[in-house]
N, C-alpha and C positions, 0 to 999 in steps of 0.2 A: 576599523576600515568596516564598510559597508558593503554585504554580499544579497543579493538576491536570490531566494530560492524558487525553484518553480516545479512543481508536481502534476503528473496527469496520473490517477491511480486505474486498477485493475476495473472498478466500477465504471469507468468513461463517463463523470457525472460533472467535471468541471475542470477549471485548472487553479489550481493553489497557487499562488505568493505569498511571499515572508519575505519581509527585510529585516535582516540581523547585523547587528554591531559585536564587530568579531573582532579580537577577544575578549572585548568588554563588558559584553552581554548575552548570556545564551537565550535569553527569550526573547521572540521575535519581538519589533517593535513596532511592526504596520504587517497587516495580513487582507488579503482579499481571496474572491473567487470570481473566476470570470466564465459566464458557460459557455460551451463549446456553440459554435454556429452548428445547426442542425446537421448540412450536410457534411459537413466534416469530422460530427460525432459519426454519422452511420456509416463511413467511409473506416474511423477507424475501427469500430466495432465489428463490421465485416472482416477485416484484416486479421481477427485475433481466430480466426477458422480458415482453412485452406480454399482456397475458390478460384474461379477461371482469371487469368491475367494477373494473375496476383502479383509479380513484379514490379507491372508497369503500376499499378494501382497503390503496389508501398511506393515506389518513387514519388507518385504526387503527392501524395498523403505526406511523403516527409517533409517537404519541400512547402506544403501547405500548415502543417503544423507548426514547422519553424516560424512562419510569416507570423502566424497568429500568437506563439509565442511571444516573437519580437514586441508586437502591437499591445499585447496586455502587459509587457513590464515597461515599455514607454508610458502607456496610460498608467499603471500603477507608480511609477516616479512621480508623473506630473499631479497627481492626485496629493501628494504628498510632500510637493514641491523643491524635489531632489532633483539636481543635475545630473546626468547619465554621467558628467565626467566625475562625479564622487563615489559611484559605485566602483569597486575593486575588478569585481566579476559577479558573473548570473552560474549559480548550480541548477542544470537542465538534466533531471531524470529521463525526461521524453516517455513516449507513449511503449510500455510492453506489448509487440504482438507475437513472439514466439520467446518461450523461456523453457531450453532443454539442458540443463546441465549434466544431466546423467547419461545423455548420449553417447556414440562413437565418438563423434564428434562434437566437444558440449559447448553449448553456445546460448547466448541471450540476447535480443534481437530490440533495441528500444528503436522506434522514431522520432523526428524533430529536430533537423538540420540545425548543428552546433554552427554551421557556417552561417547561414540563413541568419540565425539569430545576432550572433558578431555583424553581420553586414547592416542589419536593419537597426540595430542597437547601440552600435562603435562602442561597445563594452564587451573583455574580455568573456568568454563562455566557456566555463567546463562541464562537460558530459561525458556519457558512454563509461558509465559508474563502475559498472557490472563487469566488464569485459577480463579486465587484466587478475580479478578475482578467479574467475572463472579458467583464467590462463595456469593460475598457480595451484589450480585442482580443487577451487571453492564451486560452491553452489550460485556464487554472487547476487546471492541474498539471504535472508531480508540484510539491509546496511544500514537501517535505520537505530540499532541497539547501541551503536558507539553514540549518538547524538542523545538517545535515551536517557543511559548512562550518565551522561554531562549532565543533562538536563533535571533529570529526577531521582537520582540515587540518593536516600538518605540511610544515613551511617547508621541509625539506629531500628530502621524498617525493613521487613523484607518484602520489597514492592514487586511487582508484574505490571510492565508498561503492556496493555493490548491495544491494537490497532486493530479495528474491524475496517477494513477496504473491501474491496472484493474478493481478497482472501484475508483472512485474520494471521496477524505474525502477534508474537510473544516476546516480551525482551523482560531476560528474568535479572532482577537487582537484588540480589545476596549480599548485606553487609558483610559475612562473614567471608566474600571471595571478590575480589577487588576486577575481577572480568565480567563483565557481561555474556548472558547468554540469552539466545533466542531462536526461532524458527517459526514456519508457517505450519499453523495449525492444521488450515484446510479452508473450505471455501466459507466467506463472510457474508457480504453480500450478493455475490458473483451468482446464486441460484438463486435467491430471492428475487433479486432485482431482472433475473432470465425469466422467471414464471411471469409477475405478474404483468412482464412488458408484453409476451406471450398471449396472455388471457383476456388483461385487459386495455392494454396500450400505452399505460403509464410507466414510467421512468422508472418508479419505484413505488414502496407500500408505505405511504407517509406512516410515519409512526407505528407503525405495524399493523394497522388498524384491520385491515384484511386478514392478515395472517389470525389474529385475534378471534375474529369470527368463528375461524374453523376449528377443525378439532387432530391433534396429532395424531396421525394414519399408522400405527405400529407396524404392521408388516413393510410399509415401504422405509419407515425409518429403521428397521433393522437391517433390509436391503443397502441402504445408504450407507449406513456404518459399517458395513464387510468389507468396506472399500480397501484394499490393504496401504494407501496412501498412511492411512493413522497407524498402520503398526510399524512404522518405519521409524528407526532411532534417530536424531538428530545426528548431525544438520540434514536438515532437508527443506525443500521448498517446491513448491506447486503455483500454478497459474490456472488463467481461464482455458487454456489451450486441454485440461483436464477437465476442470469443473465448470462447464457450459450446459445450454439449452439442449445438446443433443444427447451429452451425459446423461440428462436427468430423464429423459423421452425413454429413454433405454432402459433405463432404472422402473418406468412404469411400464412397459412393455406388457409383464405378466401381471402385474397389478391392477387390481380394481377399483378405482379411488372415485368416488361418485359426485365428491364439493371439490371444485377445485381450491378453494380456502381451504379445507385438510391438506392440500399438497403444502401450501404455504404456511401453515402453522407447522409442520411437519419436517420443512427446511427451516425455521427458526430453531425449532428442537434440535436437528441436526447442528449447526452454527454453534447453539450453546453446548451441548453435550462435547464436541469437540474440543472447542475452546475449554472447559473446564475439566476433561479430562487430561488433555495436557498439561495443564497447572497442576491435578493432582498427581500426576506421574511426574512431572519435574521442577515443580517449585512449590514441594506441599506445604511448607511452611511459612509462606507468601499469607500477610496477613489484609493485605492491601490492592486492589486489582484496578488503576489508573486505565481509563477507556478514550482512545481518541480514534478518528476517522469516521466516516458517517454512520458506520452502525450506532455510534451514541445516541444516535438521535431518533433510533428505533428503539419506541419506549418498551413493546412488548417483548423485544428481545434483551433489553436491559431487564427487565422483570425476570424473565428464564433465568438469566447469568445470577442475580443475585439470588434469584429461589436455591439454584442449581450450588451456591457457594455463599451456604447461610455461615459460615464463618470469616468470610471475607468482606472488607467495603469494596463495595461494585460503584465506582463514580466516576462520571467526566473528567476530562483535563482540566475544566472552567474549575474545578473546583479546586485545582491549584492555579488557578489564575492563567491556564493556559489555554488558547484559542486550540480548540479540536481538530477545527480542520486545516491549520496551517503547520501542524508540527514534524510533516512527513516532507513540505518545503524548506520548512528551517531546517530540517536533515540534510535537504542537500547544499541549502549556501553553507550550512558547515563543512560538508565536505568538500565542496569546494573551497573555502579556508585551509582545510587540511591538505586539498593538492596545492593550494597556492605555496601552503610553507613546508610542503613537501614532507607532510607528516602522515602515518599510516590512518587508512579511512577503513579498514576491516576489522574486523575480529575473526580469528580464525578459529575460535570455538563456538563462534554462529554458525560460518560460511563453511569452512573443512579445509579451509585454505591450506597449503602448506606452511605458512607463514604471514606476518605482515607487509603489507603492501599500500604502497598511493597509488589511489584508485582516480581516475578519469583520465580523460586528453584534452589539449586545451584548444581551444578555436579564438587567434588573436582577433582583437578587435582592428 
């Protein structure tokens, strides 16, 4: 059965699509990334923080994003000469605008109307993957470790799959333990992108070149590393509602940094050190780290990760012939298949849920 997975990550850098033939082949057969229309991207970024007329703006963006996802899916299928009737379902994660699994009333909000996607494409849509896990006492994230396990597990190798999007997360695949583990380590690209956008008006630091031109500011790094999130034990998850430009600016209030590039270099070091610390604490035996997500394209970040993990191989997923931009999208195609088959999509050891649950809600064509 053919499934299309679509993912908009916390970096808000584009819509990733993946076509997967399940259960026959776990690897994506076709992939694509579609850039957001600039105005829609601005609206999605604005919604990650509280603001005026927020509910009305959210409602409009919910429909607009659903329409954009539908168009992207139809274009994607047309490019590969696949009739929509051949697709069993679309698995759509949606854009996270709030993630508060530890509040008095735990919740996580993803927008991108499943009704609109189903109406425009004529294909069943499975969406809202996080809510059931949260209702069962879990974090609702990360959800990709089950797919990482199916795709990357090696019976003879202790491996970590590292996804560096806006937030970085790890999936720990231990050949001595049949269950995968995983959690969010902290910021991936979120603070890096926020700073380069604020200072230079660029969406990201291409290849990490700007960061490489600076020097790590040790007092700022010490301040950032003091965040209590890093001391929490898994299961744990976080998002841009915590790690954002305002958070960084507050950290800079009483610290004098003369060069903006030094801040960028420090943020790369923060991401690399918190990822490495997480691996050292929870996957010390690992010898192989497979990196996916946009962060793998930051050459400076990859170099810092390799330097801090000298006993481990740090390599992009392309080394295993898997498109690193498509893995999360493919994961939601996989979770849509799990939903159709009424198979559990969560990993309680990862999210902290009370047990295995079928994840998602159906929006019929």
